[in-house]
C-alpha positions as CSV (number, residue, x, y, z in Angstrom):
1,X,-21.5,-0.5,11.9
2,X,-18.5,-2.7,12.9
3,X,-15.6,-1.3,14.9
4,X,-12.1,-1.4,13.5
5,X,-11.2,-4.3,15.8
6,X,-14.3,-6.3,14.7
7,X,-13.3,-5.7,11.1
8,X,-9.9,-7.1,11.8
9,X,-11.4,-10.3,13.2
10,X,-13.7,-10.7,10.2
11,X,-10.8,-10.3,7.8
12,X,-8.7,-12.8,9.8
13,X,-11.5,-15.3,9.6
14,X,-12.1,-14.7,5.9
15,X,-8.3,-15.2,5.2
16,X,-8.7,-18.7,6.5
17,X,-11.7,-19.3,4.3
18,X,-10.1,-18.2,1.1
19,X,-6.8,-20.0,1.8
20,X,-8.1,-23.5,2.4
21,X,-5.6,-26.3,1.6
22,X,-5.7,-27.4,-2.0
23,X,-3.6,-29.6,-4.4
24,X,-1.0,-29.4,-5.8
25,X,0.5,-28.2,-2.6
26,X,3.5,-26.5,-4.3
27,X,1.0,-24.2,-6.0
28,X,-1.3,-23.4,-3.2
29,X,0.8,-23.6,0.0
30,X,2.8,-20.5,-1.1
31,X,-0.5,-18.6,-1.4
32,X,-1.6,-19.6,2.1
33,X,1.8,-18.7,3.4
34,X,1.9,-15.3,1.7
35,X,-1.6,-14.5,3.0
36,X,-0.9,-15.6,6.6
37,X,2.4,-13.8,7.4
38,X,0.9,-10.6,8.6
39,X,0.5,-7.2,7.0
40,X,-1.9,-4.5,7.8
41,X,-4.8,-5.8,5.7
42,X,-5.8,-2.2,5.0
43,X,-7.4,-2.8,1.6
44,X,-10.1,-5.2,2.7
45,X,-10.5,-3.2,5.9
46,X,-11.0,0.0,3.9
47,X,-13.5,-1.8,1.7
48,X,-15.6,-3.1,4.6
49,X,-15.3,0.2,6.4
50,X,-16.8,2.2,3.5
51,X,-19.4,-0.5,2.9
52,X,-20.5,-0.2,6.5
53,X,-21.2,3.5,6.0
54,X,-24.2,2.6,3.8
55,X,-25.2,-0.9,4.7
56,X,-25.2,-3.4,7.5
57,X,-25.9,-6.5,5.4
58,X,-22.5,-8.2,5.6
59,X,-22.5,-11.4,3.5
60,X,-20.3,-13.1,0.9
61,X,-21.3,-10.5,-1.7
62,X,-19.1,-8.0,0.2
63,X,-16.7,-10.3,2.2
64,X,-15.3,-12.1,-0.8
65,X,-14.8,-8.9,-2.9
66,X,-13.0,-7.4,0.1
67,X,-10.7,-10.4,0.1
68,X,-10.2,-10.1,-3.6
69,X,-8.5,-6.7,-2.9
70,X,-6.1,-8.3,-0.4
71,X,-5.4,-11.3,-2.7
72,X,-4.5,-9.0,-5.5
73,X,-2.3,-6.9,-3.1
74,X,-0.4,-9.9,-1.9
75,X,0.1,-11.1,-5.4
76,X,1.8,-7.9,-6.3
77,X,4.1,-8.2,-3.2
78,X,5.0,-11.8,-4.1
79,X,6.1,-10.8,-7.6
80,X,7.7,-7.6,-6.3
81,X,9.9,-9.7,-4.0
82,X,11.1,-11.6,-7.1
83,X,11.9,-8.5,-9.0
84,X,13.6,-6.8,-6.0
85,X,15.4,-10.0,-5.1
86,X,14.2,-9.6,-1.5
87,X,15.1,-12.2,1.1
88,X,12.4,-11.3,3.6
89,X,8.9,-10.0,3.8
90,X,7.4,-8.9,7.1
91,X,10.2,-10.7,8.9
92,X,9.6,-14.0,7.1
93,X,11.4,-15.7,4.2
94,X,10.0,-14.6,0.9
95,X,8.1,-17.1,-1.2
96,X,10.6,-17.4,-4.0
97,X,13.4,-18.0,-1.4
98,X,11.3,-20.5,0.6
99,X,10.3,-22.4,-2.5
100,X,11.8,-21.2,-5.8
101,X,11.3,-18.5,-8.4
102,X,9.2,-20.6,-10.8
103,X,6.8,-21.7,-8.0
104,X,6.6,-18.1,-6.8
105,X,5.7,-16.8,-10.3
106,X,3.0,-19.5,-10.9
107,X,1.5,-19.1,-7.4
108,X,1.4,-15.3,-8.0
109,X,-0.4,-15.9,-11.3
110,X,-3.0,-18.0,-9.5
111,X,-3.5,-15.3,-6.9
112,X,-4.3,-12.7,-9.5
113,X,-6.8,-15.1,-11.1
114,X,-8.3,-16.0,-7.7
115,X,-8.8,-12.3,-7.0
116,X,-11.1,-12.1,-9.9
117,X,-12.9,-15.2,-8.8
118,X,-13.5,-13.7,-5.4
119,X,-14.7,-10.4,-7.0
120,X,-17.2,-12.4,-9.0
121,X,-19.2,-12.9,-5.8
122,X,-20.6,-9.3,-5.9
123,X,-24.3,-8.6,-6.4
124,X,-24.9,-9.1,-10.1
125,X,-26.3,-5.6,-10.5
126,X,-22.9,-4.2,-9.5
127,X,-20.8,-6.7,-11.3
128,X,-19.9,-4.6,-14.4
129,X,-19.0,-1.5,-12.3
130,X,-17.0,-3.6,-9.9
131,X,-15.1,-5.4,-12.6
132,X,-14.3,-2.1,-14.4
133,X,-13.1,-0.5,-11.2
134,X,-10.9,-3.5,-10.2
135,X,-9.4,-3.9,-13.7
136,X,-8.6,-0.3,-14.0
137,X,-6.8,-0.5,-10.6
138,X,-4.9,-3.6,-11.6
139,X,-3.6,-2.1,-14.8
140,X,-2.5,1.1,-12.9
141,X,-0.7,-0.8,-10.2
142,X,1.4,-2.6,-12.9
143,X,2.1,0.8,-14.6
144,X,3.3,2.2,-11.3
145,X,5.6,-0.8,-10.7
146,X,7.1,-0.3,-14.2
147,X,7.7,3.4,-13.5
148,X,9.3,2.5,-10.2
149,X,11.7,0.2,-12.0
150,X,12.4,2.7,-14.7
151,X,13.2,5.3,-12.1
152,X,16.0,3.1,-10.7
153,X,18.0,3.8,-13.8
154,X,17.6,7.6,-13.6
155,X,20.0,9.9,-11.6
156,X,17.1,11.8,-10.1
157,X,13.4,12.4,-10.7
158,X,11.0,15.3,-9.9
159,X,8.5,15.3,-7.1
160,X,5.7,15.2,-9.7
161,X,7.3,12.0,-11.1
162,X,7.4,10.5,-7.7
163,X,3.9,11.4,-6.7
164,X,2.5,10.1,-10.0
165,X,4.4,6.8,-9.5
166,X,3.2,6.1,-5.9
167,X,-0.3,7.2,-7.0
168,X,-0.3,4.3,-9.4
169,X,1.7,1.8,-7.4
170,X,0.1,2.3,-4.0
171,X,-2.7,4.9,-3.8
172,X,-5.0,3.5,-6.5
173,X,-5.5,0.2,-4.7
174,X,-6.5,1.9,-1.5
175,X,-8.7,4.3,-3.5
176,X,-10.3,1.3,-5.3
177,X,-10.9,-0.3,-1.9
178,X,-12.7,2.8,-0.6
179,X,-14.8,3.1,-3.6
180,X,-15.6,-0.6,-3.9
181,X,-17.2,-0.8,-0.5
182,X,-19.4,2.2,-1.2
183,X,-20.3,0.8,-4.7
184,X,-21.3,-2.6,-3.4
185,X,-23.4,-0.9,-0.6
186,X,-25.4,0.9,-3.3
187,X,-24.1,4.4,-2.6
188,X,-24.7,7.1,-5.3
189,X,-22.0,7.6,-7.9
190,X,-20.9,10.9,-6.6
191,X,-20.4,9.5,-3.1
192,X,-18.4,6.5,-4.5
193,X,-16.2,9.0,-6.5
194,X,-15.6,11.1,-3.4
195,X,-14.5,8.1,-1.4
196,X,-12.1,7.1,-4.3
197,X,-10.5,10.5,-3.9
198,X,-10.4,10.0,-0.2
199,X,-8.7,6.7,-0.5
200,X,-6.2,8.0,-3.0
201,X,-5.0,10.8,-0.7
202,X,-4.8,8.3,2.2
203,X,-2.7,6.1,0.0
204,X,-0.3,8.8,-0.9
205,X,0.1,9.7,2.8
206,X,0.6,6.0,3.6
207,X,3.5,5.7,1.2
208,X,5.2,8.9,2.4
209,X,4.9,7.6,5.9
210,X,6.5,4.3,4.8
211,X,9.4,6.3,3.3
212,X,9.7,8.4,6.4
213,X,9.8,5.4,8.8
214,X,12.5,3.6,6.9
215,X,14.8,6.5,7.7
216,X,13.4,8.0,10.9
217,X,11.5,5.1,12.4
218,X,12.3,3.4,15.7
219,X,13.5,-0.1,14.9
220,X,11.9,-1.5,18.1
221,X,8.5,-0.3,17.1
222,X,9.0,-0.4,13.3
223,X,9.6,-4.1,13.6
224,X,12.5,-4.3,11.1
225,X,15.9,-2.8,10.5
226,X,15.6,0.7,9.1
227,X,17.8,2.2,6.4
228,X,17.1,-0.2,3.6
229,X,15.9,2.5,1.2
230,X,19.1,4.5,1.7
231,X,21.3,1.4,1.3
232,X,19.6,0.6,-2.0
233,X,19.5,4.2,-3.3
234,X,15.7,3.9,-3.5
235,X,14.0,7.0,-4.8
236,X,11.8,7.8,-1.8
237,X,9.9,11.0,-1.0
238,X,12.8,12.0,1.2
239,X,15.5,11.6,-1.4
240,X,13.4,13.4,-4.1
241,X,12.7,16.2,-1.7
242,X,16.4,16.4,-0.7
243,X,17.5,16.9,-4.3
244,X,14.8,19.5,-4.7
245,X,16.0,21.5,-1.7
246,X,19.7,21.0,-2.0
247,X,22.1,23.7,-3.2
248,X,25.0,22.8,-5.5
249,X,27.3,21.7,-2.7
250,X,24.6,19.6,-1.0
251,X,23.7,18.0,-4.3
252,X,27.3,17.0,-4.8
253,X,27.2,15.4,-1.3
254,X,24.0,13.6,-2.1
255,X,25.6,12.2,-5.3
256,X,28.7,11.1,-3.5
257,X,26.7,9.3,-0.9
258,X,24.6,7.5,-3.5
259,X,27.9,6.2,-5.1
260,X,29.1,4.6,-1.8
261,X,29.2,0.8,-1.9
262,X,27.9,-1.6,0.7
263,X,31.2,-1.5,2.7
264,X,30.2,2.1,3.7
265,X,26.5,1.2,4.6
266,X,26.5,2.7,8.1
267,X,28.4,5.8,7.1
268,X,26.0,6.3,4.2
269,X,22.9,6.0,6.3
270,X,24.2,8.3,9.1
271,X,25.4,10.9,6.6
272,X,22.2,10.8,4.5
273,X,20.0,11.0,7.5
274,X,21.9,14.0,8.8
275,X,21.7,15.7,5.5
276,X,17.9,15.1,5.4
277,X,17.7,16.8,8.8
278,X,19.9,19.7,7.7
279,X,17.6,20.3,4.7
280,X,14.4,20.1,6.7
281,X,13.3,17.0,4.8
282,X,12.1,15.3,8.0
283,X,9.7,18.1,8.9
284,X,8.6,18.5,5.3
285,X,7.7,14.8,5.0
286,X,5.3,15.2,8.0
287,X,3.8,18.3,6.4
288,X,3.2,16.3,3.2
289,X,1.4,13.6,5.2
290,X,-0.7,16.3,6.9
291,X,-1.6,17.9,3.5
292,X,-2.7,14.6,2.1
293,X,-4.9,14.0,5.2
294,X,-6.5,17.4,4.8
295,X,-7.2,16.7,1.2
296,X,-8.7,13.3,2.1
297,X,-11.0,15.0,4.7
298,X,-12.0,17.7,2.2
299,X,-13.0,15.1,-0.4
300,X,-15.6,13.5,1.9
301,X,-16.8,16.7,3.6
302,X,-19.9,16.8,1.5
303,X,-20.8,13.1,2.2
304,X,-23.6,12.9,4.7
305,X,-21.8,10.9,7.5
306,X,-22.8,10.8,11.2
307,X,-20.3,11.8,13.8
308,X,-19.7,8.2,14.7
309,X,-18.9,7.3,11.1
310,X,-16.6,10.3,10.7
311,X,-14.8,9.4,13.9
312,X,-14.3,5.8,12.7
313,X,-13.0,7.0,9.3
314,X,-10.7,9.4,11.0
315,X,-9.4,6.9,13.4
316,X,-8.6,4.5,10.6
317,X,-6.9,7.2,8.5
318,X,-4.8,8.2,11.5
319,X,-3.7,4.6,12.1
320,X,-2.4,4.4,8.6
321,X,-0.7,7.8,8.3
322,X,0.6,8.5,11.8
323,X,1.8,5.0,12.6
324,X,5.1,3.8,14.1
325,X,5.4,0.6,12.1
């Protein structure tokens, strides 16, 4: 079984393979650029990790499908940047800013198609199950993105609304990745399903951590300026929980802060962060991450893994949830 560092090297090498230069360059160069500007590559890593629990025969029938998951993820980010009018992604200029919006849309379309081409490399006996799993995930991610956009126009949402949205937008892709690896290794259905539930909980925790770091992260380790979620009135776990906990006076303060314009950006961030701390939201976010991690562990408790395998899974989960960037 490969170590996490060895999986990183495999994925880096495969990224170069699937992003070879092609013509027309204005269609394919943005794809190579998007795939090369970093990211945690957690979806292909999760897929290869769970595959390695049940098989050591790493060939193109698992390597290409693992990259299909990353290609699809990067496609969603490329189109997200257009919808969000984002100027940067991972510290680099976004594709639609570096080229233009039409090129970014078309390159994203090709990425979604290419993801299916890569997935087609699976062992034929698993093709139907793999395609069904991948397609179900793809539809759910789009549903989650629509809910996220819909929520922008609502004054507030419930925590159930929020968790359902991030479950679709973020967690199902990580869950799909966990199940895909086990499926392609020939694991029993009940084991594949257990790993899907595992990945789903890890995905929820991953997003809560992302929300947490954008307010309470250290910019030097986080790698980018924090506070963007507050500046943009984004409905994060922190904001939703703050509305849930706030009394009438604190809710009025929240609403006043949300109505501040960009000329009060620093004041807005400092006041919102202080209110989060007063309400105990900071600690509750960590508790929510811990709860998701426990549920993830419970979901695979019955899977017959060795201590080495358990430790590797736990190490990867901790890297995703209790990270600083």
